[in-house]
C-alpha positions in Angstrom: 37.5 -4.6 8.9 36.2 -4.2 12.8 33.4 -5.7 14.0 31.4 -2.5 14.5 32.2 -1.8 10.9 31.1 -5.0 9.7 27.6 -4.6 11.3 27.5 -1.1 10.1 27.9 -2.6 6.5 25.6 -5.6 7.0 22.9 -3.1 8.4 23.2 -0.8 5.3 23.0 -4.0 3.1 19.5 -4.7 5.0 18.3 -1.6 4.5 19.4 -1.4 0.5 17.4 -4.6 0.2 14.3 -3.8 2.0 14.1 -0.5 0.5 14.6 -2.0 -3.0 12.2 -5.2 -2.8 9.4 -3.5 -0.6 10.1 -0.1 -2.5 7.8 -1.7 -5.5 5.6 -3.0 -3.1 4.5 0.4 -1.7 4.6 2.0 -5.5 2.2 -1.0 -6.7 0.0 -0.5 -3.5 -0.3 3.7 -4.0 -0.9 3.3 -7.8 -3.8 0.6 -7.2 -6.8 3.0 -7.6 -5.0 4.9 -10.4 -3.9 2.2 -12.7 -6.8 -0.2 -11.6 -9.7 1.2 -13.3 -12.1 -2.0 -12.6 -11.9 -4.7 -9.9 -10.4 -7.3 -12.2 -7.7 -4.7 -13.1 -6.7 -4.3 -9.4 -6.8 -7.5 -8.4 -4.4 -8.3 -11.2 -2.0 -5.3 -9.9 -2.0 -7.2 -6.3 -1.0 -10.4 -7.8 2.0 -9.0 -9.0 3.3 -8.6 -5.5 0.9 -11.1 -3.9 3.7 -13.8 -3.4 6.4 -11.6 -2.5 5.1 -8.5 -0.3 5.3 -10.3 3.2 8.7 -12.1 2.3 10.2 -8.5 1.6 8.8 -7.2 4.6 11.3 -9.6 6.6 14.7 -7.7 5.3 12.8 -4.9 7.5 12.3 -6.8 10.4 16.0 -8.6 10.2 17.4 -5.1 9.9 15.3 -3.6 13.1 16.7 -7.2 14.7 20.4 -6.5 13.6 20.2 -2.9 15.0 19.0 -3.9 18.5 21.7 -6.3 18.4 24.6 -4.9 17.0 24.1 -1.2 18.4 21.7 -1.0 21.3 22.3 2.7 22.0 21.4 3.6 18.2 18.6 1.5 18.6 17.2 2.7 21.9 17.9 6.6 20.7 16.3 6.3 17.3 13.1 4.2 18.4 12.5 6.2 21.6 13.1 9.9 19.6 11.1 8.9 16.4 8.6 7.0 18.4 5.6 8.7 16.9 6.8 8.0 13.1 7.6 4.6 14.2 4.1 4.0 15.7 3.0 5.6 12.1 5.1 3.0 10.4 3.9 0.0 12.0 0.6 0.9 11.6 0.8 1.7 7.9 2.4 -2.0 7.7 -0.1 -3.6 9.7 -3.1 -1.6 7.8 -1.6 -2.6 4.1 -1.2 -6.2 5.0 -4.8 -6.8 6.4 -6.2 -4.7 3.5 -4.3 -7.1 1.1 -5.6 -10.1 2.8 -9.3 -8.9 3.4 -10.7 -7.1 0.2 -11.1 -10.5 -1.6 -13.3 -11.7 1.6 -16.6 -10.2 -0.1 -17.4 -9.1 -3.3 -19.2 -6.4 -2.6 -17.7 -2.9 -4.6 -18.0 -1.0 -1.2 -16.0 -3.4 1.0 -13.3 -3.4 -1.7 -13.3 0.1 -2.2 -12.7 0.6 1.4 -10.0 -1.8 1.7 -8.4 -0.6 -1.7 -8.1 3.2 0.1 -6.4 1.5 2.9 -4.0 -0.3 0.8 -3.2 3.0 -0.6 -2.9 4.9 2.8 -0.6 1.7 4.2 1.7 2.1 1.2 2.1 5.6 1.4 3.0 6.0 5.1 6.2 4.1 5.1 7.9 6.2 2.5 6.8 9.4 4.1 8.2 8.1 7.6 11.4 7.0 5.9 11.5 10.1 3.8 11.3 12.2 6.9 13.8 10.0 8.9 16.5 10.1 6.4 16.4 13.7 6.1 16.7 14.1 10.0 19.4 11.7 9.9 21.3 13.5 7.6 20.5 16.8 9.4 21.0 15.7 12.3 19.0 16.0 15.4 19.1 17.1 19.2 20.8 14.5 21.2 22.4 15.3 24.4 25.3 14.0 26.3 23.5 10.8 27.6 22.5 10.0 24.1 19.0 10.9 24.3 17.0 13.0 21.9 15.5 15.6 23.6 13.8 17.4 20.5 10.2 17.2 20.0 8.1 15.5 17.0 7.7 18.9 15.2 11.3 19.3 15.3 11.8 16.5 13.3 9.5 18.3 10.3 11.8 20.4 8.6 11.4 21.5 4.7 14.9 19.4 4.0 13.3 16.1 5.8 9.9 16.9 4.0 11.5 17.3 0.6 13.0 13.9 1.1 9.7 12.5 2.1 8.2 13.7 -1.3 11.5 12.2 -3.1 10.9 9.0 -1.6 7.3 8.8 -2.1 7.9 10.0 -6.0 11.0 7.2 -6.3 8.9 4.5 -4.8 5.6 5.3 -7.5 7.9 5.6 -10.2 9.6 2.1 -8.9 6.3 0.4 -8.8 5.2 1.7 -12.4 8.5 0.2 -13.5 7.6 -3.1 -11.7 4.1 -3.6 -13.2 5.7 -2.7 -16.6 7.4 -6.2 -16.3 4.9 -8.1 -14.3 1.3 -6.5 -14.9 -0.9 -7.8 -17.8 -0.1 -6.3 -21.3 -3.0 -3.7 -21.3 -2.1 -2.5 -17.5 1.7 -2.6 -18.1 1.1 -0.3 -20.9 -0.9 2.2 -18.6 2.0 2.1 -16.3 4.8 2.6 -18.6 2.9 5.6 -19.5 2.8 6.4 -15.5 6.5 5.6 -15.3 7.3 8.1 -17.8 5.1 11.0 -16.3 6.7 10.2 -12.7 9.9 10.3 -14.0 9.7 13.7 -14.4 8.6 14.6 -11.0 10.9 12.2 -9.1 13.9 12.6 -11.1 13.1 16.9 -10.0 12.6 15.9 -6.1 15.7 13.6 -6.2 18.0 16.1 -7.2 16.3 19.0 -5.1 17.3 16.9 -2.4 20.5 16.1 -3.3 21.4 20.2 -4.0 19.6 20.8 -0.1 21.9 18.5 1.2 25.1 20.8 0.5 23.1 23.4 2.7 21.2 21.3 5.2 22.7 18.2 5.8 25.8 18.0 8.5 27.9 15.6 6.2 28.8 18.1 3.4 31.6 19.7 5.3 33.1 16.1 5.3 32.4 15.5 1.3 33.1 18.7 -0.3 31.7 19.2 -3.7 32.5 15.7 -4.7 30.6 13.3 -3.0 32.4 10.1 -4.5 31.6 7.5 -6.9 28.6 5.9 -5.4 26.4 9.0 -4.7 27.4 9.8 -8.5 26.3 6.4 -10.1 23.2 7.0 -8.2 22.5 10.2 -9.4 23.4 8.9 -13.1 20.9 5.9 -12.6 18.2 8.2 -11.8 19.1 10.1 -15.1 19.1 6.6 -17.0 15.8 5.9 -16.3 14.4 8.8 -18.5 16.5 7.8 -21.2 15.3 3.9 -21.0 11.8 4.3 -21.3 11.4 6.2 -24.5 12.7 3.0 -26.1 10.8 0.6 -24.3 13.7 -0.6 -22.2 11.7 -2.3 -19.7 13.9 -4.3 -18.1 17.0 -1.7 -18.1 14.6 1.0 -16.7 13.5 -1.0 -13.9 17.2 -2.0 -13.0 18.2 1.7 -13.2 15.7 2.5 -10.8 16.6 -0.3 -8.7 20.4 0.7 -9.0 19.2 4.1 -7.7 17.6 2.9 -4.8 20.3 0.9 -3.4 23.2 3.2 -4.2 21.3 6.4 -2.7 20.7 4.2 0.4 24.1 3.2 0.3 25.0 6.9 0.0 23.5 8.0 3.3 25.3 5.5 5.1 28.4 6.3 3.7 27.4 10.2 4.4 27.1 9.0 8.4 29.7 7.0 8.7 31.3 6.3 11.3 28.4 8.4 13.0 25.1 7.0 13.2 22.9 9.4 14.7 24.2 13.5 14.5 23.7 15.7 17.4 22.9 19.3 16.2 23.7 20.1 20.0 27.5 19.0 20.3 29.1 17.0 17.7 30.9 15.2 20.1 27.5 14.1 21.6 27.0 12.3 18.2 26.3 8.3 18.1 29.0 6.4 16.5 29.5 2.7 15.3 31.7 2.6 18.3 30.1 3.9 21.1 26.5 2.9 19.8 28.0 -0.8 19.3 27.6 -4.1 21.7 30.2 -5.9 23.5 32.6 -7.6 21.1 31.8 -11.1 22.0 28.0 -10.4 21.1 29.1 -9.2 17.7 31.5 -11.9 17.5 28.3 -14.6 17.9 26.0 -12.7 15.9 28.9 -12.7 13.1 28.7 -16.4 13.3 25.3 -17.0 12.9 24.9 -14.3 10.1 27.5 -16.1 8.0 25.7 -19.4 8.5 22.0 -18.5 8.0 22.3 -15.6 5.8 23.2 -17.3 2.5 20.4 -19.9 3.2 17.5 -17.1 3.3 18.9 -15.3 0.7 19.1 -18.5 -1.9 15.3 -19.2 -1.0 14.1 -15.9 -1.3 15.9 -16.1 -4.8 14.3 -19.1 -5.5 10.9 -17.7 -4.7 11.5 -14.9 -7.4 12.7 -17.3 -9.8 9.5 -19.4 -9.4 7.3 -16.4 -9.7 9.4 -14.6 -12.5 6.5 -14.7 -15.3 4.2 -11.7 -16.2 0.9 -12.0 -14.1 -2.3 -12.7 -16.2 -5.8 -11.8 -15.2 -6.3 -15.6 -14.5 -4.1 -15.3 -11.5 -6.1 -12.6 -9.6 -8.5 -15.2 -7.7 -6.8 -14.8 -4.6 -7.1 -11.0 -4.5 
């Protein structure tokens, strides 16, 4: 495996971890006013993600840093072309973080309702942006011979990308409900279970609608053919399995089926792009690949040494933190929120 291939795989793993871990954070945030009928219930919902949500965002920061260092041309084209989307994403993350921290600073109901609304908005923006970006990456965008995006912002909003955004929002809502089924106090967990069952129908429908549309609108379809390979098939089977586990009250199995769906779907997107990282709709030869977008070999070598040294420590620490906060939240754990 060459160094560009290795770093393409590492960045894919970072995005898999980010979307899996932050996916249930976003889902809980979007579900906050619907599952939490009282202030105490909403505080309990926030307590389920309180110890981990900011650590989960580190996966995105790390992925962005790795993208900048390993594939500077990909980073430059992606973030300059999708600049407004990136600004919306960062704005949503900032608003959500501030709202989670500030809602407990005043006990007045109006104060908390305003911050709760911002939590919902800040949690909904990232999956919308990532869903649109995923659709555009698979469909291809207007990139010229100089690796510059030359289309406008409205060119990034097309029916295929919009379906991708809706599918990702619904998938994260389902992921959040499944997480709350495991972590929330029992009355809220039962409510979350019912929501998960209802959301599962819509999430599954839009998920497979996006898959079907991909064969008509995505530029990778001619490469994969009818059979997309084992990983995308397993992702689809995991999505179906969620609906099979929920009626039998198999909470843990349903949650991990949802997690597997997100992880394998993200892997499928990267596999569909490989060896390209951004597809040009103007000329296939102008597409960015892991080779023409990569840093020089020396930089990649140094980065690899650092990653092999530091990454296991970071993963061990985060695994330990999840182990510490593994138990179900009770209403007594809500005083911080």
